[in-house]
C-alpha positions in Angstrom: 58.5 139.8 180.7 57.1 143.2 181.8 55.7 141.6 185.0 59.0 140.0 185.8 60.9 143.2 185.1 58.5 145.0 187.5 59.1 142.4 190.2 62.9 142.6 189.9 62.7 146.4 190.0 60.6 146.2 193.1 63.0 143.8 194.8 66.0 146.0 193.9 64.2 149.2 195.0 63.1 147.7 198.3 66.6 146.6 199.1 68.0 150.0 198.3 65.3 151.7 200.4 66.0 149.4 203.4 69.7 150.1 203.0 69.3 153.8 203.2 66.7 153.5 205.9 68.9 151.4 208.1 71.9 153.7 207.7 69.8 156.8 208.2 68.1 155.4 211.3 71.3 154.4 213.1 73.2 157.5 212.1 70.4 160.1 212.5 68.2 158.5 215.1 69.7 155.7 217.3 73.2 157.1 217.9 72.0 160.7 218.6 69.3 159.4 220.9 71.9 157.5 222.9 74.1 160.6 223.2 71.1 162.8 224.2 70.3 160.4 227.0 73.9 160.7 228.2 74.4 157.0 227.7 77.4 155.2 226.2 77.0 151.7 224.5 73.5 151.2 225.8 72.2 147.7 225.3 69.4 148.7 223.0 71.8 150.6 220.7 74.3 147.8 220.7 71.6 145.3 219.8 70.3 147.5 217.1 73.8 147.9 215.6 74.0 144.1 215.2 70.6 144.1 213.5 71.7 147.0 211.3 74.7 145.0 210.2 72.6 142.0 209.2 70.0 144.0 207.4 72.5 146.1 205.4 74.5 143.0 204.4 71.3 141.2 203.2 70.3 144.3 201.4 73.6 144.6 199.5 73.5 141.0 198.5 69.9 141.4 197.3 70.9 144.5 195.4 73.8 142.7 193.6 71.7 139.7 192.4 68.7 141.8 191.5 71.0 144.1 189.5 72.2 141.0 187.6 68.7 139.9 186.9 67.7 143.4 185.7 70.7 143.4 183.3 69.7 140.0 182.0 66.1 141.2 181.4 67.4 144.3 179.6 69.6 142.1 177.3 66.5 140.0 176.5 64.5 143.2 175.7 67.1 144.6 173.3 67.9 141.3 171.6 66.1 139.5 168.8 63.9 136.7 170.4 64.7 134.5 167.5 68.4 134.4 168.3 70.1 132.1 170.7 71.3 133.0 174.2 74.9 133.1 173.1 74.1 135.6 170.4 72.0 137.7 172.8 75.0 138.2 175.1 77.0 139.7 172.3 74.9 142.7 173.0 76.3 142.9 176.5 79.4 145.0 175.7 77.6 147.7 173.6 74.8 147.8 176.1 77.1 148.5 179.0 79.4 150.9 177.2 77.2 152.7 174.7 73.9 153.3 176.5 73.0 155.4 179.5 71.4 152.3 181.1 74.7 150.4 180.8 76.8 153.2 182.2 74.5 153.7 185.1 74.4 150.0 185.8 78.2 149.8 185.9 78.4 152.9 188.2 75.9 151.2 190.5 77.9 148.0 190.6 80.9 150.0 191.6 78.9 151.5 194.5 77.8 148.0 195.5 81.4 146.9 195.5 82.4 149.8 197.8 79.5 149.0 200.1 80.5 145.4 200.2 84.0 146.3 201.2 82.7 148.5 204.0 80.3 145.9 205.3 82.3 142.7 204.8 85.8 143.9 205.6 87.6 142.3 208.5 87.8 145.6 210.3 84.0 145.8 210.5 83.5 143.0 213.1 83.2 145.1 216.2 80.0 145.4 218.1 79.4 148.9 217.0 80.5 150.5 213.7 82.6 153.6 213.8 81.1 157.0 212.9 83.3 157.3 209.7 82.1 153.8 208.6 78.5 154.8 209.2 78.9 158.1 207.3 80.6 156.4 204.4 78.0 153.7 204.2 75.2 156.2 204.4 76.7 158.3 201.6 77.2 155.2 199.4 73.7 153.8 200.1 72.1 157.2 199.3 74.1 157.5 196.1 73.0 153.9 195.2 69.3 154.7 195.8 69.2 158.1 194.1 71.1 156.8 191.0 68.0 154.7 190.2 66.5 157.9 188.8 69.2 157.8 186.1 67.7 154.6 184.7 64.1 155.7 185.0 61.7 158.0 183.2 63.3 161.1 184.5 66.5 160.3 182.5 64.5 160.8 179.2 64.6 164.6 179.6 67.2 166.8 178.0 69.2 169.9 179.0 68.1 171.8 182.1 65.0 169.7 182.4 67.2 166.6 182.7 69.0 168.1 185.7 65.8 169.3 187.4 64.0 166.0 187.0 66.9 163.9 188.1 67.4 166.1 191.2 63.7 165.9 192.1 63.4 162.2 191.4 66.5 161.5 193.4 65.2 163.6 196.3 61.9 161.7 196.1 63.7 158.3 196.3 66.0 159.5 199.1 63.0 160.7 201.2 61.3 157.4 200.6 64.4 155.6 201.8 64.7 157.6 205.0 61.0 157.4 205.9 59.8 154.0 204.5 63.1 152.3 204.8 63.4 153.5 208.4 60.2 151.8 209.4 61.8 148.3 209.8 64.7 149.6 211.9 62.2 151.7 214.0 60.1 148.6 214.7 63.1 146.6 215.8 64.3 149.5 217.9 60.9 149.9 219.6 60.6 146.1 220.1 64.0 145.9 221.9 63.2 149.0 223.9 59.8 147.8 225.1 61.4 144.6 226.5 63.3 146.6 229.1 62.2 148.5 232.1 65.6 150.2 232.3 65.1 154.0 232.7 68.0 154.9 230.5 66.7 152.6 227.7 63.2 154.1 228.0 64.7 157.6 227.7 66.5 156.6 224.6 63.3 155.1 223.2 61.5 158.4 223.8 64.3 160.4 222.2 64.4 158.1 219.1 60.6 158.4 218.7 60.8 162.2 218.8 63.7 162.3 216.3 62.1 159.8 213.8 58.9 161.9 213.9 60.8 165.0 212.9 62.7 163.2 210.1 59.4 161.6 208.8 57.7 164.9 208.7 60.5 166.4 206.6 60.5 163.4 204.3 56.7 163.5 203.8 56.9 167.2 202.7 59.7 166.3 200.3 57.7 163.4 198.9 54.6 165.6 198.4 56.5 168.4 196.6 58.7 166.2 194.4 55.9 163.6 193.7 53.6 166.4 192.6 56.2 167.7 190.1 57.0 164.2 188.9 53.3 163.4 188.4 52.8 166.7 186.4 55.8 165.9 184.2 55.0 162.3 183.5 51.2 162.5 183.5 50.5 166.0 182.4 46.7 166.0 182.3 43.6 164.9 184.1 42.5 162.5 181.2 45.9 160.8 181.2 45.6 160.2 184.9 42.4 158.1 184.5 42.9 156.9 180.9 46.4 155.3 180.9 48.0 152.3 182.7 50.6 154.6 184.2 48.0 157.1 185.4 45.9 154.3 187.0 48.9 152.9 188.7 49.7 156.3 190.1 46.1 156.6 191.4 46.6 153.2 193.2 49.8 154.6 194.7 48.0 157.7 195.9 45.2 155.5 197.3 47.8 153.6 199.3 49.7 156.7 200.3 46.6 158.4 201.9 46.0 155.8 204.7 49.8 155.7 205.2 49.9 159.4 205.8 46.9 159.1 208.1 48.6 156.5 210.2 51.8 158.6 210.2 49.7 161.6 211.3 48.3 159.6 214.2 51.8 158.6 215.2 53.0 162.2 215.0 50.1 164.0 216.7 49.0 161.4 219.3 51.4 158.6 220.1 54.7 160.5 219.8 53.6 163.4 222.1 52.2 160.8 224.5 55.5 158.8 224.6 57.6 161.9 225.0 55.4 163.3 227.8 55.5 160.2 230.0 58.0 160.6 232.9 60.8 158.0 233.2 59.4 156.7 236.4 56.4 155.2 234.6 58.1 152.6 232.3 54.9 150.5 232.0 53.2 153.5 230.3 56.0 154.0 227.9 56.0 150.3 227.1 52.3 150.3 226.4 52.5 153.3 224.1 55.5 151.8 222.4 53.5 148.7 221.6 50.8 150.8 220.0 53.4 152.6 218.0 54.9 149.3 216.9 51.5 148.1 215.6 51.1 151.3 213.6 54.7 151.0 212.2 53.8 147.4 211.0 50.8 148.8 209.2 52.9 151.6 207.7 55.5 149.1 206.6 52.8 147.0 204.8 51.5 150.0 202.9 55.1 151.0 202.2 55.8 147.6 200.6 52.7 147.8 198.4 53.7 151.3 197.3 57.2 150.2 196.4 55.7 147.4 194.3 53.6 150.0 192.5 56.7 152.1 192.0 58.4 149.1 190.5 55.6 148.7 188.0 55.6 152.4 187.2 59.3 152.1 186.3 58.5 149.7 183.4 55.3 151.4 182.3 55.4 154.1 179.6 54.6 157.5 181.1 51.1 158.7 180.7 52.2 161.8 178.8 53.4 159.6 175.9 50.4 157.2 175.7 47.1 157.8 174.1 44.5 158.0 176.9 41.5 155.7 176.8 38.8 157.6 178.7 37.0 155.1 181.1 33.9 157.1 181.8 30.8 157.9 179.7 30.8 161.5 180.8 33.2 164.4 181.3 33.1 168.0 182.5 33.0 170.8 180.0 33.7 174.1 181.8 33.6 176.0 178.6 29.8 175.6 178.6 29.6 178.2 181.3 30.5 180.9 178.8 27.8 179.7 176.4 24.9 178.6 178.7 23.7 181.1 181.3 21.6 178.4 182.9 24.6 176.2 183.5 26.5 179.2 185.0 23.6 179.9 187.3 23.6 176.3 188.5 27.3 176.3 189.2 27.0 179.6 191.2 24.2 177.9 193.2 26.5 174.9 193.8 29.2 177.3 195.0 26.8 178.9 197.5 26.0 175.5 199.0 29.7 174.6 199.1 30.3 177.8 201.1 27.6 176.8 203.5 29.2 173.4 203.9 32.6 175.0 204.5 31.1 177.2 207.3 29.5 174.2 208.9 32.8 172.3 208.9 34.5 175.2 210.6 31.7 175.4 213.1 32.0 171.7 213.8 35.7 172.0 214.7 35.1 175.2 216.7 32.7 173.6 219.1 32.4 170.2 220.8 28.7 169.9 221.2 26.9 168.1 218.4 30.1 167.9 216.4 29.3 164.6 214.7 25.8 165.8 213.7 27.1 169.1 212.3 29.9 167.4 210.4 27.5 164.9 208.9 25.2 167.7 207.7 28.2 169.7 206.4 29.5 166.8 204.3 26.0 166.0 203.1 25.6 169.6 202.0 29.0 169.5 200.3 28.0 166.4 198.4 24.8 168.1 197.2 26.8 171.1 196.0 29.1 168.8 194.1 26.1 167.1 192.5 24.7 170.5 191.3 28.0 171.5 189.8 28.6 168.0 188.3 25.2 168.1 186.6 25.6 171.6 185.2 28.9 170.9 183.4 28.3 167.2 182.5 28.4 166.2 178.9 28.8 162.9 177.1 32.3 161.4 176.6 33.7 158.4 174.7 36.8 156.2 175.0 38.5 158.4 172.3 37.4 161.7 173.8 41.0 162.7 174.8 42.8 160.8 172.1 45.5 162.9 170.6 45.6 163.3 166.8 47.9 160.8 165.1 48.3 163.2 162.2 49.5 166.8 162.8 47.6 169.8 161.6 49.4 170.1 158.2 48.4 171.5 154.9 48.9 168.1 153.2 46.5 166.5 155.8 43.9 169.3 155.3 44.1 169.0 151.5 43.9 165.2 151.7 40.9 165.6 154.0 39.2 167.9 151.5 39.6 165.2 148.8 38.3 162.5 151.1 35.3 164.7 152.0 34.3 164.8 148.4 35.1 161.1 147.6 33.6 159.4 150.8 30.1 160.8 150.3 30.2 163.5 153.0 29.0 166.1 150.5 25.7 164.2 150.1 24.6 165.3 153.5 26.8 168.1 154.6 27.1 169.8 151.2 30.0 170.8 149.0 31.1 173.6 151.3 30.1 171.9 154.6 27.0 174.0 155.3 24.8 171.0 156.0 22.9 171.6 152.7 23.7 168.5 150.7 21.2 166.8 148.4 20.1 164.4 151.0 19.8 166.9 153.9 16.1 167.7 153.4 15.1 164.1 154.0 17.1 163.7 157.2 16.0 164.2 160.8 18.0 165.5 162.6 19.5 167.7 159.9 23.2 167.3 159.1 25.5 169.5 161.0 26.9 172.7 159.6 30.6 171.9 159.6 31.6 175.6 159.2 29.9 176.5 162.4 31.9 177.2 165.6 30.6 174.1 167.3 32.8 171.8 165.2 35.9 173.3 167.0 34.1 173.2 170.4 34.4 169.4 170.5 37.6 167.6 171.3 39.5 166.0 168.4 38.9 162.7 170.1 35.1 163.2 170.0 35.2 163.9 166.3 37.4 160.9 165.8 34.9 158.7 167.7 31.9 160.0 165.7 33.7 159.7 162.4 34.7 156.1 163.3 31.5 154.8 165.0 28.8 157.2 164.0 27.2 159.9 166.1 24.0 158.4 167.7 21.6 155.6 166.9 19.0 158.3 166.0 21.4 160.0 163.6 22.0 159.1 159.9 25.7 159.7 160.4 27.5 156.4 159.8 30.8 155.2 161.1 33.8 155.1 158.7 36.2 152.9 160.6 35.8 150.1 158.1 36.0 152.2 154.9 38.7 154.8 156.0 42.1 154.2 157.6 42.9 155.9 160.9 45.2 158.3 159.1 42.4 159.2 156.6 40.0 159.8 159.4 42.5 162.2 161.0 42.9 163.9 157.6 39.1 164.4 157.5 39.1 165.8 161.0 41.9 168.3 160.2 39.9 169.4 157.2 36.8 169.9 159.4 38.8 171.8 161.9 40.1 174.2 159.2 36.6 174.5 157.7 35.1 175.5 161.1 38.0 177.9 161.8 37.2 179.5 158.4 33.9 180.7 159.9 35.5 182.5 162.8 38.3 183.7 160.4 35.7 186.2 159.0 36.7 188.4 161.9 40.3 188.6 160.7 41.3 192.0 159.5 44.5 193.7 158.2 45.3 194.7 161.9 46.7 192.4 164.5 44.3 190.4 166.5 45.4 190.9 170.1 44.5 187.4 171.4 46.0 184.6 169.1 43.6 181.8 168.4 43.8 180.7 164.8 46.5 178.1 164.4 48.3 178.3 161.1 48.4 174.8 159.4 52.0 173.8 158.9 53.2 173.3 155.4 56.4 172.3 153.6 57.4 174.2 150.5 60.2 174.5 147.9 61.3 177.9 146.4 62.4 179.0 143.0 65.9 179.2 144.5 66.0 175.5 145.2 65.5 175.7 149.0 63.2 173.3 150.9 61.6 174.7 154.0 58.6 174.4 156.3 56.5 176.9 158.1 57.4 175.3 161.5 61.1 176.0 160.8 60.4 179.7 161.3 58.9 179.4 164.7 60.6 181.5 167.4 62.8 182.9 164.7 60.8 184.9 162.1 57.4 186.4 161.5 56.0 185.0 158.2 54.1 187.0 155.6 52.2 184.4 153.5 51.1 185.8 150.2 48.6 183.9 148.0 48.6 185.5 144.6 45.7 185.7 142.2 45.8 186.2 138.5 44.7 189.8 138.8 47.3 192.5 139.9 50.0 189.9 140.4 52.7 191.9 138.7 51.8 195.1 140.7 52.0 193.3 144.1 55.3 191.6 143.3 56.8 195.0 142.5 55.5 196.4 145.8 57.0 193.4 147.7 60.3 193.6 145.9 60.6 197.3 146.8 59.8 196.7 150.4 61.9 193.5 150.7 64.9 195.1 152.5 62.6 196.7 155.1 60.6 193.5 155.7 63.7 191.3 156.0 65.4 193.7 158.4 62.2 193.5 160.5 62.6 189.8 160.7 59.9 188.8 158.3 60.1 185.7 156.1 58.1 186.3 152.9 56.5 183.2 151.3 54.8 183.9 148.0 52.4 181.2 146.7 51.4 181.8 143.1 48.3 180.7 141.3 49.1 177.5 139.3 48.3 179.4 136.1 50.6 182.2 137.1 53.6 180.2 138.2 55.5 180.3 134.9 55.1 184.0 134.8 56.4 184.7 138.3 58.9 181.8 138.6 61.9 184.0 137.8 60.9 186.8 140.1 61.9 187.4 143.8 64.5 184.5 144.0 64.0 182.4 147.1 60.5 183.7 147.8 58.3 182.2 145.1 57.0 178.7 146.1 57.2 176.1 143.4 56.5 173.0 145.5 53.5 172.6 147.7 51.3 175.1 145.9 48.2 172.9 145.8 48.2 172.0 149.5 48.9 175.5 150.7 46.3 177.1 148.4 43.6 174.6 149.2 44.2 174.9 152.9 44.5 178.6 153.3 41.7 179.4 151.0 39.4 178.0 153.7 40.2 181.2 155.6 39.0 183.4 152.8 35.5 184.1 154.2 34.7 187.6 155.4 31.6 189.6 156.4 31.5 191.0 152.8 31.5 187.5 151.4 29.3 185.0 153.4 30.6 181.9 151.7 34.1 180.8 150.8 35.4 181.8 147.4 35.3 179.2 144.6 38.5 180.7 143.3 41.3 181.6 145.7 41.4 185.4 146.0 44.5 187.4 146.6 45.1 187.0 150.4 48.0 187.7 152.7 48.5 186.5 156.2 50.8 187.6 159.0 51.8 184.5 161.1 53.6 185.2 164.4 56.6 183.4 165.7 54.4 181.1 167.8 52.6 179.8 164.7 49.3 181.7 164.9 47.6 183.7 162.1 47.3 187.2 163.6 46.1 189.3 160.6 44.7 188.9 157.1 44.4 191.2 154.1 41.9 190.5 151.3 43.0 192.6 148.4 39.4 192.7 147.0 38.1 194.5 150.0 40.6 197.3 150.7 44.0 198.7 149.9 45.4 198.3 153.5 48.7 196.4 152.9 49.3 197.9 149.5 50.6 200.7 151.7 53.8 199.0 153.0 53.9 201.4 155.9 50.6 200.0 157.2 52.0 196.4 156.9 55.3 197.3 158.7 53.3 198.9 161.5 51.5 195.5 162.1 54.9 193.7 161.9 56.3 196.0 164.6 53.3 195.2 166.8 54.2 191.5 166.5 57.9 192.1 167.1 57.3 194.1 170.4 54.6 191.9 172.0 55.5 189.5 174.9 56.4 185.9 173.9 53.6 183.4 174.1 53.3 179.6 174.2 53.7 178.0 170.8 50.7 176.8 168.8 49.9 173.1 169.3 51.1 170.9 166.5 48.0 168.7 166.9 45.6 171.6 166.8 43.8 170.1 169.8 41.0 172.2 171.4 
């Protein structure tokens, strides 16, 4: 069904492109060329007007029937396959009146109706259409083509993004129509012109060639700008470009577009100037050049048809941004290694030097004619060598799941579940109870189990961790795969726990003062309060700074009194206070600070945030959760931490308020990723 939908969309799109191209050519190219030549009702223009009428009528008929086929396919998609056809068509009315697809379809059918009236009306039987009729037809055909964007991927956006994407996608379609759709009329125009040796006809041919080249150049730039934006919005990343069906189709489209642009460049830079420069008294020369241009136009049109077919397939393929990428290569580039490996950095710098040499050689090849081919060959060989050096320096192993996005968000429930799975699935046997790689079986293993608290655990992508957890690390490693014993959700829970465990090592740097560069993502959590409210950490993003307080049995009453006294100041500064009591302490504090004491979600929050309790004074994580407080900014990053056992910093509320003011006055930043992908 998807293949049929892609074909129907291709036919519909091709007809709309031809319609715009034909109207655009006769209105912007043929008629103005005739007027510039000082001719009235020239034979070539009259002949082309008849072809234009046949082409536009065929296009409108094709649009009508392909639109009906598309509607039928849409009904089949939204209906239950087990029902009969008569029941399926009961979905027609709600589909047309209650969905964006249906409303756009109805609007397009109205446009097709108006175009049919313009083209098939009794008054439109003269040899040449009037200018008002051409303008009206051009506007209707342009509206019909650009409205396709309203039933495509661009229509999935919301708000201002919806307007921007629809405008850019519509502009992309319109430019395609004027350029690619104008190739068929241009070929027919050149064919008719090359059959005549009439000087006036040849002048019109020259003028039409010049005008179409200008129009094509404008359209190409519009296509490049709008296409680049659309690719960024719908693909979004390099891995998605190679690792998804949509991305691979887009690569095929680009591969077809490059030779098309090359042929268009030849037409623009060589054939068009040659045709324009030939004097009218040499008709045989103009005819010969026109034949070459016709040949190139045929090749352009063939590439254009293939591109339109790919576009039709793209329209029924989920955008790459919304699909999990399946990385097709066994390697990837890790540029972060340059900050950790001086040797790799030196190799990259050496590659850059060779690339600069290649660039100079290429400039020299264009600057002089002698030995140009030899110099160019050497230059590209040097450039390839430079690329090989850089490629080798940053090359690391990759797997099909390397760029897989987590199916479970970085949430306290997930981290707590991962901690339980870590204990129950046998991970502690090798990696140890705290993840230091010091489990009972560690001494007998070679290589030794990884220290999961070390920074390297966060240096890998989430997809790499998922692949290793699912299939094992390497044949030489004792690390087994858990894809048979653990579900996908459980494996992501384990990964979230490992992420938090590794972040706990770096969290030793956290102090009671704001860390200027945010890096530690605060795991989201849901909680209920003693006032009966149900909230989540994410709800406070972009709205409030969060002071997360994890109480300990010692000094609980004293700290609650301090927070109660400072509550008006903190709330006026835009701070949401979340107090998580020790389970033993809960009954004691339940009736204090209404709306701030957490009574649901205590275990998940405590187990997750206690992973960030390590400090330089305490090498290993605490067995019992100490009194800790975190300042979490509006973007969802932990920016400061106070360990009550180490100093009295935030017992002085003025010190705490000073850190809050720093967060309030800093420039807004991008929000923390929900998936916690590195």
